[in-house]
N, C-alpha and C positions, 0 to 999 in steps of 0.2 A: 402797956397788957400786964396783967398779973398774968403769975406762972399759970394759976388756975385756969384761967383764959385761953393759954397756948394748948393745956391741957384737953379741954372741951375739944379747940377748934379741930386739935388732933385723931379724938375720939371720931369726932362727923367721917371725918374724910376715908378713914380708915374703914370705917361702917358702910359708905355709900360705894366704896370700890370692893367691896366683899360681896354686895347688892348687888351690882353690878356683871361681876362673874358668874356670880350661881343662875342668874337669871339664863346669859350667855351657854351656860353649860345645857341647861333645861331644853333652850328651844332649840339647839343645834342639834341635826340628824346628821347619822353616819350619809357620805354621799353617796355611795355604793349602791346602802340599801332605797334612796331616797330614787338615785335616776333608773333603778335595776326593773325595768319592765315585768320581768322573771316575777315582782312580789305582788300583783297587779291581782285581781281575780281573772284567771282561765276564758279566754273569749274565743267560744264556740267558730269555727270555719269549716269549710267546706274545703274537699282536700282531693286531688288525681295522683293519681301512680304516673312515673312517667315510663312511655314504651320506647325502646330502637324503630327508626324511622323506616319504614317498609316500601314508600309509595316512590316513582321519578321524582328529583327534585326539578323545576322548575329554574332557570337561571336566563338571566335578560344580557344580551350583549349587544351594542350597537355597530352596527355595518355599513359601508360607504356603498351606495350604487352608482352603478356605472352602467355604460349598453351594453349589450352583449358583442357587439362587433360597432367598430370604433377605424374608421382610415383618414389618415392626414392627404392631401391629395396634392400634388406638386408636378410640375411636368417635367421632362427629361431633356428641354432643349431653351436654350438662353433666348430673349425675346421676353418684347413689353406688351404687356398685360393690354390688351385693345377693349375687352369687354366684360363681363362678368351678366350672368343673365338670373344668379339666384343672389337672396338674401337670407340672414339668418334666421330659422324655424319655416325657413319653405318645404315640404315635403316634394321629393323626386324618386325618379323611378332608373331602375337598371338602365344604363344606355345613353339617359338624355345628357345634352351639351349644357358643360355649366359654364366651364371659360373659355374663350377665343383670346392663342396667343397670335401678337404678330408674328407672320408668315412669311412674305412677300419672297426672300430668299430660302426659302423653304420651295416654294412654287416653282422660283426659277429654278430650283436645282434639278427639281423634277423636270421638269420642262426641257430640259438642257440632256438630261439621262434619257428621254425619251426616243429625243431626236438623233442621240447615238447608235440610240440601239434600231430604229427605222434604216438608215444608212450599213450598218451591221449586219441587219436582215435581209437588206437589202443583196449587200456583196457576197453573204454567203450560199444567198439564192445564187450567184450568176458560178460562183465557184463551180456550186454543185452541177447546175447545167453544164459546165467547162467538163467535170469530169466523166458524163454522163455523152458528154460527145467525143472523147478521147478514144473511149472504152471501144465507139465503133469503131473508130478512125485502128486501135490499134488489131482490134479481132479482122478487118481487112488490111492487115500487116503494110498500113500506111503511114504508122510514126514508129519510135521507135520508144520503149518499154518504160528509159525513165522519162520521158516526158511525160506520159502517164502517170505515174509517181509523182512527180512533181507538186500537179494539176491536184492528185489527192490530197495532201500534204497542208500545201494552199486551203485545201475547200475543210480540212478537219481545223485549223486557227480562225478560220471565218466562223466557224462553229464556234469552236470556245469562246472568242470574242464575244456573240449574241451571248451564253450563259451565262460572262459575265458581265454586259451591261443590263441582262434581264434579275440578278442579285443587285448590282446596284439600286436601279430602280426601286425593288422591294425596300433597299435600307432606305432612299430617299422617300419612298411613300411612308415608311414607317416612321420617320422623323418627322416627317407633315404631320402624321396623328395626332405626335406631340402637342402640337399648337393648340388641341381641342380636350379639354380636360373634361371626362366624362364621369358618370356613375358606375362605381362599379356594383352596386349593391340599390335595393329600395330603400330610401329612408330620409332623415331630417339633415337639415346644412346646419349644425348648430352653433358654426362661427367661421365668419369670412375673415381670413386672414390681413389678404393685400387686398390696395384698392385698385383699379380700371389706372391706368398709364404708369404703374411701379414696373419696376424693370426686373425679373423673376427668373430664375435660374436650375437646374437641376436641387433637387433635396431642400428645394425652399418653398415651406407650407404656405397655400394660395387659400385652400380651405378645408373643413371638416366637416365628415358628413358620418352620423350615428343612426344605428338600426335600432330603434327601441321597442319593438314588438316583443323584443326580448330583455330584458335587464337581469346586469351580474351584480350580486352581492360579496362583498367584500366581510368579514367577521373576524377580527382581529380576536382568539381565545387561548387560554393557556394550553399546555401539551397534554397536562392529566385530561382536562374535557375535550379534548381531539382525538384522543386514544378511547374515549366512550362513546364518540359518531360513529355509524354506520352508513353504507348509503341506501340504507330502507329506511333512518328515520325518518319524522315526518317535524318537520320545521315550520315553525310560521312567522311571519313576517305583519309589523303592525305599525301603524303610525296615526298619529290625532287624525289625520284625514281619512283616514279607514270607518265604514261603519262595522266593519270585522275583519278580525287575521285574516292573512291571504298564505293559502302553503306554498312554500320557495322544494325545488326539488336539490338535491345534494350532486356538487358536480364532483370536486376534490376539496382534498385538505393540504397547501403548498405552505412550505415554509416561508416563517417573516424574517428571520433574520439566521445568520450564520450560524448559531448555536440553536440548535433547534430547541430545545429545552426551555429557553427562554420565551419561548411564544409560537405560535403557528396561526395561518389565516384559513379559514373556513371558507369555501368560493360555492354560492349558491345562483340559481338561477330561476328566475319568476316569468314565467313565460304571459303574454298579454297581460300585462300590470296595466294600473287604471292608470289615466293622465296624471292624476293626482302626484305620482311618482315620476320625481323628474332626476336622468344622473346627477351627480355631486350630492343628494339628499342624503342623510342621515336615518335609519329607520332602527325599528328595535326587534331582534330575533330572537325567538323565545325555542331555548334549547331545555331539551328534557333529560336530564344528566340520571343515569341509575349505577347501579356498585357502589354509591357513597357507603364510608365506613365512617364509623364515630357517630353520625345521627343520631337527636333522640326526636320525637316528638310533643311540644309544647299545648299545653290546651291553651287555646287563645285568650280565653278568661283570665288564665292564671298572668298575662305578660303586667309588666309594670314598665311606665316610659317616665323620665325624668330628663327634661334635656334630651341630650343627645345620647343618653345612657337606656340601657332594658336589661330590668331585673325583674327575677321573682321572687318570691318569700321561700325559702325550702324549709320544710317543717322534718325538726331531727329531737330524737329523743334524749333525753339525759337523767339518770338517776330515776327514774320511773317518772319523770316531767316529758311534759311537748312543749317544744320552744318553737319557734322562726324565726330564720334568719336572713336577710337578703345577698341572694346571689347576683351579682351581675354577668348576664351571660350574651351569647355574640350568635346571632341569627344566622345562619345560610342563605338565606335567600329572603333579601329586604322587601321585595316586592311580592312575596306568597301573595297567592288571590282566594287559596282553599278557606274554608269557613271554619273551620274547625280548629283544627292544626296547624305549628308553625314546626319546620325544621331550625333546631337548636346546633350547634358546632362546638359550641364551647360553653362551659360553667354549669351542666347537667348531666349526670350519668341514668341510666336506666334503672328502675328501681327503686328513683325516690320519689318524693311526694312533696309537692306546691300546693300553696292557697288559690280556691278560684276565685272568683271575683275578690280580691283583699282589699278591704278597707281602708282609707287614708288613716286611719286610726290603731291601726298596727302598728307596731315598732321593729326595728331588728332586736332581737333577746325576748321579746313578749312570750309568755307562760298561753296556751291555744289549745283546748277542747277539741280534737277532729272528728269531725262527722262520719258516721260511716264507719266499713270495713278500714281498718289502719296498720300497719305493721303486721 
């Protein structure tokens, strides 16, 4: 190729590169300007002012149900279980015999003590007659005084022996009563621990009796919450099986751990509970906390949910322009049932303005035009 051809080709390539560079320069934009929502035409939005929270704050806590009275029944004697008259779920009354323990040795002990007592009573009666007879003879000066004194000593020993055997008989009869386990109160047999034919002894559980006419509910709560509860507070208990919440009575606040600041247990009493609530069940307890500081009231219409996050668009003014910025917030009650406002513990301050019914087209940092009175 000639020198003239090489020069022409070089000039062509240089012209092409120049055209591409110039084209790229004219088509490109400032990234900040292209992505800045504030450069768009302001969007008209409705706003509301954030106010301090004035109401009581309802909070939900799980509570474990247990019977108000619960007795683990056993016997104080060793023996084989002869018969069990009840099954789990049976209703029993105070004084009903529930379990029989083999008691032939106890019956024999009672019979032997009775026989000894009868003999001792006969001997004591004879000794008393002898004393009375010797008294007459002594008055007639027919016997010496020491003979009467010896008879009195014998009569006193006989009487003491009678009292001793009577006490032994009472003990034997009490021991025999332990061969029958009776219901200490009216309730329901919740569990039969041992079977017929099993050998039992003192302290070994045979069956468990529960009084379910009143239930006890233990609710673990923080210490700050416990400090705000008073015996006059109305506490509600609910469960999916209930048509409406039930009122529970305050009983006490108990320490849950050695360090009281770690948590405490609120104990409630539920009188005449429905059959749908049983011991061992977990129910929802509603507490209305008062005196909460730092909470603000957020209009429900301003709430934005994105997955597990909750936020709002806060209106701010900069250089005589108004923009919206996304703030992530923390709700003070997840299951709050009020229609208009939700308590918020973090992310908002009183006096700020938020966008109501925020459109999905609004972006963080976008310029807006608030409706109505603002600032």
